[in-house]
C-alpha positions in Angstrom: 145.0 -6.4 85.4 146.9 -9.5 86.4 148.1 -9.8 82.7 149.2 -6.2 82.7 151.2 -6.6 86.0 152.7 -9.9 84.9 154.1 -8.4 81.7 155.1 -4.9 82.9 156.2 -5.2 86.5 159.3 -7.5 86.0 160.5 -5.4 82.9 160.2 -2.1 84.7 161.7 -3.3 87.9 164.7 -4.8 86.0 165.1 -1.5 84.1 165.1 0.5 87.3 167.7 -1.8 88.9 169.9 -1.4 85.9 169.5 2.3 85.6 170.4 2.8 89.2 173.3 0.4 88.7 172.2 -1.7 91.7 173.8 -5.0 92.5 171.1 -7.4 93.6 173.5 -9.5 95.7 174.6 -6.7 97.9 172.6 -3.5 97.5 169.3 -2.8 99.3 166.6 -3.0 96.8 163.7 -2.2 99.1 163.1 1.4 98.0 163.5 0.6 94.3 160.9 -2.3 94.6 158.4 -0.1 96.4 158.8 2.7 94.0 158.3 0.3 91.0 155.1 -1.2 92.5 153.6 2.2 93.3 154.5 3.6 89.9 153.1 0.5 88.2 149.9 0.9 90.0 149.6 4.6 89.1 150.2 3.7 85.4 147.5 1.0 85.7 145.0 3.4 87.2 145.7 5.9 84.4 145.3 3.4 81.6 142.0 4.1 79.9 141.9 0.7 78.3 141.6 -1.0 81.6 138.7 -0.5 84.1 140.3 -0.9 87.5 137.5 0.6 89.6 136.2 -2.7 90.9 139.0 -5.0 89.5 142.5 -5.7 90.7 145.2 -8.2 91.3 147.3 -9.6 94.1 151.1 -10.0 93.5 153.6 -12.2 95.3 157.0 -12.1 93.8 160.6 -13.1 94.5 164.0 -12.0 93.2 166.3 -14.9 93.3 170.1 -14.8 94.1 172.3 -17.7 95.0 172.4 -16.4 98.6 168.8 -15.3 99.2 165.3 -14.5 98.1 164.0 -10.9 98.1 160.2 -11.2 98.5 157.7 -8.5 97.6 154.0 -9.2 98.3 150.7 -7.4 98.1 147.4 -9.1 98.8 146.6 -12.7 99.7 148.7 -14.7 97.3 151.5 -16.5 99.2 155.0 -17.9 98.9 155.7 -21.1 100.9 159.1 -22.6 101.5 159.5 -26.4 101.7 162.4 -27.6 103.8 163.7 -30.8 105.3 165.6 -31.3 108.6 168.5 -33.7 109.3 166.0 -36.3 110.5 164.2 -36.3 107.2 161.1 -34.4 108.4 159.5 -31.9 106.1 158.3 -28.4 107.1 156.5 -25.5 105.6 157.5 -21.9 106.2 155.4 -19.0 104.9 157.8 -16.4 103.4 155.0 -13.8 102.9 152.1 -12.6 104.9 148.5 -12.6 103.6 147.2 -9.0 103.7 143.7 -9.6 105.1 141.2 -7.3 106.9 141.8 -9.5 110.0 145.4 -8.3 110.3 145.4 -5.7 113.1 147.8 -3.3 111.5 146.0 -3.6 108.1 142.6 -3.1 109.7 143.9 0.0 111.6 145.0 1.6 108.3 141.6 0.9 106.6 139.7 2.5 109.6 142.0 5.5 109.7 141.3 6.1 106.0 137.6 6.0 106.7 137.0 2.6 105.3 134.8 -0.1 106.9 135.5 -3.7 107.6 132.7 -6.3 107.9 131.4 -9.5 106.3 129.2 -9.6 103.2 125.4 -9.7 103.7 123.3 -12.3 101.9 119.8 -11.6 100.5 118.3 -12.1 104.0 120.8 -9.6 105.6 122.8 -12.3 107.3 126.5 -11.7 107.5 128.5 -14.4 105.7 132.0 -15.2 104.6 135.3 -13.5 105.4 135.9 -10.0 106.5 135.9 -7.5 103.6 136.8 -3.8 103.0 134.0 -1.4 102.2 133.9 2.3 101.4 132.7 4.7 104.1 129.4 5.5 102.5 128.8 2.7 100.0 128.5 -1.1 100.3 131.3 -1.6 97.9 133.7 -3.0 96.8 133.7 -5.8 99.5 137.4 -6.6 98.8 138.7 -9.5 100.9 142.2 -8.1 101.1 143.9 -4.9 102.1 146.5 -4.5 99.4 146.3 -4.9 95.7 147.0 -3.5 92.2 144.1 -1.6 90.7 140.8 -1.6 92.8 140.6 2.2 92.8 137.3 2.1 94.8 138.9 0.1 97.5 141.9 2.5 97.5 139.6 5.3 98.7 138.8 3.0 101.7 142.5 2.5 102.6 143.8 -0.3 100.5 147.3 0.2 99.1 149.7 -1.1 96.4 152.8 -0.8 98.6 154.5 -4.2 98.9 155.6 -5.8 102.1 159.3 -6.8 101.5 161.2 -9.5 103.3 164.4 -11.5 102.7 165.1 -15.1 103.2 168.8 -16.2 103.4 169.1 -19.7 102.0 170.0 -22.7 104.2 170.9 -26.2 103.3 167.5 -27.6 104.3 165.6 -25.3 101.8 164.4 -27.5 98.9 161.7 -25.6 97.0 159.2 -22.7 97.0 155.6 -22.4 95.9 154.2 -19.1 94.8 150.4 -19.3 94.4 147.2 -17.3 94.6 144.6 -17.9 97.3 142.7 -20.2 94.9 145.2 -22.8 95.9 145.5 -22.0 99.6 141.8 -21.6 100.3 141.3 -25.4 100.9 144.9 -26.6 101.0 147.0 -25.0 103.7 150.8 -24.4 103.5 151.7 -27.6 105.4 149.7 -29.8 103.1 151.1 -28.1 100.1 154.6 -29.0 101.2 153.5 -32.5 102.0 152.2 -32.9 98.5 155.1 -31.2 96.7 157.8 -33.2 98.5 156.9 -36.4 96.7 157.2 -34.7 93.3 160.4 -33.0 94.4 162.0 -36.4 95.1 160.8 -37.6 91.6 161.9 -34.3 90.0 158.5 -33.9 88.4 157.7 -30.2 88.6 155.2 -30.2 85.8 153.2 -33.1 87.3 153.3 -31.3 90.7 151.7 -28.2 89.3 149.1 -30.2 87.5 148.2 -32.2 90.6 147.9 -29.2 92.8 145.7 -27.4 90.3 143.4 -30.4 89.8 143.2 -31.1 93.5 142.4 -27.5 94.3 139.7 -27.4 91.7 138.2 -30.6 93.2 138.1 -29.1 96.7 136.5 -25.9 95.4 133.7 -27.8 93.7 133.2 -29.9 96.8 132.9 -26.9 99.1 131.3 -24.3 96.8 129.5 -26.5 94.2 129.7 -24.1 91.3 132.6 -21.8 92.1 136.4 -22.0 91.5 138.6 -19.1 92.4 141.5 -18.1 90.2 144.4 -20.5 90.7 147.9 -19.5 89.7 150.9 -21.7 90.8 154.6 -21.3 90.3 157.0 -23.9 91.7 160.8 -23.7 92.0 162.9 -26.7 92.9 166.4 -25.8 94.3 169.4 -28.0 93.4 
């Protein structure tokens, strides 16, 4: 599903922008982006070659213009901005919100749709791990996010594929962005990500930066979970 979205979403969004003769620097793209995400999800669910009943994908994306970023996000992947002030201090700013069952507005939608939110139970019946989304009358799917592509079982419990859209107008202190799945952020928070990337930004080593973040994330997963590593996808953009 992530492969399907990766290859189809940008193409179809670009086609819609061109067909509507929109100008990305000035026109409001919000409705077009939402429509593209929803249509893409519908096409995915109708695709007989892909089983999306208990499988899905997050999506954090950004349209770049010289003046601003237009961010569209569903799920718990995240885009983080690295910036530096006049005193040389580095800061992290989250440009997207993780869509988790612990978000009050997201939880309210799930409950209004008849879904349930609780932790997973282990073999002894003890609640463990993060809050998850379950169907009204079944102990499935146990999705740890409230928005995604695919995941048709979770959709009956209130999850959606409508992206949350924000804009960030560039400032002089903005130096780079990191778009990554929760496999990176599970054990490395946004502030630490920026503290790591800044050194590679100064050296202009973007490939080495991706490699280090990936390996360090894997190391921490194995340290904490022993035999589990979540999916880790990382995109880094350095600004001139």
